[in-house]
C-alpha positions in Angstrom: 1.6 0.7 -17.8 -0.6 -2.6 -16.8 -4.0 -1.8 -15.7 -5.6 -4.4 -13.0 -9.3 -4.5 -11.2 -9.4 -4.0 -8.4 -11.1 -6.9 -6.6 -14.0 -8.1 -8.0 -14.9 -4.0 -8.7 -14.9 -2.1 -12.6 -11.9 0.2 -11.0 -9.2 -0.1 -12.4 -5.0 0.7 -11.1 -1.8 0.8 -12.3 -0.4 -1.8 -11.4 2.4 0.1 -9.7 1.0 2.2 -7.1 3.0 5.6 -5.5 2.7 5.6 -1.9 3.2 8.0 0.1 4.1 8.1 4.3 7.3 10.0 2.9 5.9 12.8 2.3 6.0 15.6 4.6 9.4 14.1 6.1 11.7 13.8 4.0 10.2 14.7 0.9 8.7 17.9 1.0 5.8 19.8 -0.3 8.5 20.9 -4.1 9.2 17.0 -3.4 6.1 15.6 -3.7 4.1 17.2 -6.7 7.7 16.5 -8.4 7.0 12.8 -7.7 3.4 12.5 -8.3 3.9 14.5 -11.9 6.2 12.3 -13.1 4.5 9.6 -11.5 1.4 10.3 -13.9 2.9 11.1 -16.9 4.9 7.3 -16.9 1.0 5.6 -16.0 0.3 5.8 -12.1 -3.4 6.1 -11.5 -2.8 5.0 -8.1 -2.4 7.8 -4.8 -2.6 5.9 -1.3 -1.8 7.8 1.5 -2.8 8.0 5.2 -4.5 10.6 7.3 -2.0 9.7 10.3 1.0 10.0 8.0 3.2 13.3 9.0 0.5 14.4 11.0 -1.4 15.3 7.8 1.0 16.6 5.8 0.8 14.1 3.4 -2.2 14.6 2.1 -1.6 18.4 2.2 0.5 18.1 -0.2 -1.1 15.2 -2.4 -3.4 18.0 -2.6 -1.9 20.6 -4.2 0.6 19.1 -5.8 -3.0 17.1 -7.6 -4.5 20.8 -8.6 -5.7 20.5 -11.9 -4.9 16.4 -12.5 -7.8 15.5 -10.3 -8.9 14.1 -12.8 -5.9 11.3 -13.8 -5.8 9.9 -10.5 -7.4 7.7 -8.4 -6.4 9.1 -4.7 -7.0 6.4 -1.0 -6.8 7.5 2.4 -7.2 5.4 5.9 -8.7 6.0 8.7 -8.6 5.2 12.1 -4.8 6.8 14.2 -5.6 9.7 16.1 -3.8 13.0 13.9 -3.7 15.9 16.1 -6.1 15.7 18.8 -5.2 13.4 21.3 -9.4 13.3 22.6 -10.7 10.1 23.7 -13.3 9.9 20.4 -10.3 11.0 17.8 -9.2 7.7 17.0 -10.4 4.0 16.5 -13.4 3.6 13.1 -16.4 4.9 15.3 -18.9 6.7 12.8 -17.8 9.8 15.1 -13.8 9.2 14.1 -14.9 7.9 10.9 -17.2 11.1 9.1 -14.2 12.8 11.2 -11.2 11.4 9.6 -12.8 12.1 6.7 -13.8 15.5 6.5 -10.1 16.5 7.7 -8.8 14.3 5.0 -11.0 16.3 1.8 -10.2 19.8 3.3 -6.1 18.8 3.4 -6.7 16.5 0.0 -8.7 19.9 -1.0 -11.1 17.1 -3.6 -15.1 16.4 -2.7 -14.5 12.8 -3.2 -12.0 9.9 -1.7 -12.0 6.8 -4.6 -11.1 4.4 -1.8 -11.1 5.1 1.9 -9.8 2.1 4.2 -10.4 1.5 8.2 -6.5 1.4 9.2 -6.9 -1.5 11.0 -8.9 -3.6 13.1 -10.8 -2.0 15.8 -11.9 -4.3 18.7 -13.9 -1.4 20.4 -16.1 -0.5 18.0 -18.4 -3.6 16.5 -18.3 -3.7 12.5 -21.9 -3.2 11.8 -21.1 0.2 13.0 -17.8 0.5 11.0 -19.7 -0.7 8.2 -22.6 1.4 8.7 -21.1 4.6 8.9 -19.0 3.7 5.5 -21.9 3.2 3.6 -23.7 6.1 4.1 -20.3 8.1 3.4 -20.6 6.1 0.5 -23.9 6.9 -0.7 -23.9 10.9 0.3 -21.1 10.1 -2.7 -18.1 10.6 -0.4 -16.7 8.0 -0.7 -16.7 5.4 -4.3 -14.8 2.6 -2.8 -14.1 0.8 0.8 -11.0 -1.5 1.7 -9.4 -2.0 4.7 -5.7 -2.4 5.3 -3.7 -4.7 8.4 -7.1 -7.0 8.7 -6.5 -10.8 9.5 -8.3 -13.1 7.1 -11.5 -13.7 9.0 -11.4 -9.8 10.4 -12.2 -9.0 6.2 -14.1 -12.0 6.0 -16.7 -10.7 9.1 -16.6 -7.4 7.9 -17.6 -8.1 4.5 -20.1 -10.9 5.7 -22.4 -7.7 8.0 -21.8 -5.9 5.3 -23.1 -8.4 2.6 -26.3 -8.6 5.3 -27.3 -5.4 5.4 -27.1 -4.8 1.7 -24.2 -2.9 2.3 -21.3 -2.0 0.2 -18.3 -4.4 0.9 -14.4 -4.4 1.2 -13.2 -4.4 -2.5 -9.5 -4.2 -1.0 -7.0 -5.6 1.7 -3.5 -3.9 1.7 -1.0 -5.7 3.6 2.4 -6.1 4.9 3.6 -8.0 2.0 7.1 -8.5 0.7 9.1 -11.7 -0.1 11.2 -11.9 3.3 7.8 -11.5 4.8 4.7 -13.7 3.1 2.6 -14.5 6.8 -0.6 -13.6 4.7 -0.7 -16.3 2.0 -1.1 -19.2 5.1 -4.8 -17.4 5.7 -5.6 -14.0 4.1 -3.9 -15.2 0.3 -6.7 -17.8 0.1 -9.1 -15.7 1.5 -9.1 -13.4 -1.3 -9.2 -16.0 -3.8 -12.3 -16.8 -2.7 -13.8 -13.9 -2.4 -11.8 -12.2 -5.3 -10.5 -9.4 -3.0 -7.9 -7.3 -4.3 -4.7 -7.1 -2.5 -2.2 -3.8 -2.6 0.8 -4.7 -0.3 2.7 -2.1 1.5 6.7 -2.0 2.0 7.8 -4.2 -1.0 11.1 -3.1 -1.0 11.1 -4.3 3.1 12.2 -0.5 3.6 15.3 -0.5 1.3 16.5 -4.1 2.0 15.2 -5.6 -0.9 16.9 -3.1 -2.9 20.4 -4.6 -3.0 21.6 -1.9 -0.8 22.3 -3.3 1.9 25.5 -6.3 2.3 27.2 -8.8 5.2 29.1 -7.4 6.8 28.7 -4.1 6.5 26.6 -2.2 8.1 24.3 0.4 6.6 24.9 2.8 4.1 25.8 6.5 4.9 22.0 8.3 5.4 20.0 4.7 4.5 17.1 3.5 6.6 18.8 0.8 8.4 20.8 2.8 10.1 18.5 4.2 12.6 14.8 1.6 11.1 14.1 -0.8 13.7 12.1 -2.3 11.4 14.9 -2.7 8.9 17.9 -3.8 11.4 15.2 -6.4 11.9 16.3 -7.8 8.7 19.9 -7.1 8.9 20.5 -11.1 9.3 22.9 -14.2 8.0 19.9 -16.4 6.6 18.3 -12.8 5.1 21.7 -11.9 3.4 21.8 -15.1 2.1 18.3 -15.8 0.6 19.5 -12.1 -0.7 22.4 -12.8 -2.3 20.6 -15.9 -4.0 17.8 -13.7 -5.1 20.4 -10.9 -6.3 22.1 -13.4 -8.5 18.6 -14.5 -10.0 17.5 -11.4 -10.8 21.4 -10.2 -12.7 21.8 -12.9 -14.6 18.3 -11.8 -16.3 19.7 -8.5 -16.3 17.6 -6.6 -13.7 18.4 -6.2 -10.0 16.3 -7.0 -7.2 14.5 -4.5 -6.7 12.8 -4.8 -10.0 12.9 -8.8 -8.5 10.5 -8.1 -5.0 8.0 -6.1 -7.6 7.5 -8.3 -9.7 7.6 -11.1 -7.8 5.2 -9.1 -5.2 3.0 -8.4 -9.2 2.7 -12.1 -10.0 0.8 -13.5 -6.4 -2.5 -14.2 -7.0 -5.1 -11.2 -5.7 -2.4 -8.6 -5.8 -3.3 -4.9 -7.6 -1.1 -2.7 -7.6 2.2 -3.0 -5.6 2.5 0.7 -3.2 5.7 1.5 -3.6 7.3 4.1 -2.1 8.9 7.1 -3.5 11.2 9.7 -2.5 12.8 10.9 -5.4 12.1 10.2 -9.1 14.6 7.7 -10.1 12.7 5.4 -7.7 9.0 5.9 -9.5 10.6 5.6 -13.0 12.9 1.9 -11.3 9.5 1.3 -9.9 7.9 1.4 -13.2 10.8 -0.2 -14.9 10.3 -3.3 -12.2 6.5 -3.2 -13.1 7.4 -4.5 -16.7 8.9 -8.0 -16.3 6.6 -10.8 -16.0 7.7 -13.6 -14.5 7.3 -17.0 -16.4 6.1 -19.7 -13.7 9.7 -21.6 -13.6 11.3 -18.3 -12.8 9.0 -18.1 -9.7 9.7 -21.3 -9.0 13.2 -21.4 -8.9 12.7 -18.2 -7.3 10.3 -19.7 -4.3 12.9 -22.2 -4.1 15.0 -19.9 -3.4 12.8 -18.5 -0.8 11.9 -21.6 1.1 15.3 -23.5 0.8 
């Protein structure tokens, strides 16, 4: 397993991270433990979740699985959206909700400190000064070690860190965006900003909900039991133009004795500022496949060829 610095911090994350948004849904508590133990055995030290995933069950399952092995994992979670209670202050990035959300996450996870605490999305109703000061207080209290953002635009990320820097507070070291070969909007502004400020990128949905695995075929509809049967997110990619790209990418990978899923993850790991790819898993076999994908280092020539396929 390769380990990379999270932005300009000294923290080293495994190049493959474990996404857990299916824990408490498709994945029960026993399966979650098996997946986490397999991940750790294979060298994954980064587990990503959020308080809102499955109304807190994801955090609960992770907490149970990491008992006795806390020192082997870095736990990242997020706060912003309502979990359970739906009162007016049970959401957002206010001091009130951040502090309450952190305490609830610590309880569910059964730990004393969050390694990476992330604001799940921008809150236009709360001054960013309030958000960053609340995070600074949690850092100084020892309840959080590093802070990051998720789903922020380039200007939002830059503004948050500018405010923190002005007050000598801690800056965001990472951003977690939606990013994969068929969704590259962040390359316009967010990636250049992260390169300039040395902020780590943690892509989620690297396989486009399974569309970039090769299981979907032109004209055949979604396979039985797949996410594409019901998910509008996956279904939006099931268009002729995307199938044409998919078929070329699959052939590119096949010629090099790799699968399409391996190419999708290897391509992300070759992009500027990417620290760790957050790859979800609902079975131990998927964890093994994700780790294998991280072993493929694309050459400059291969990256150029893939770029040609993606951009036509």
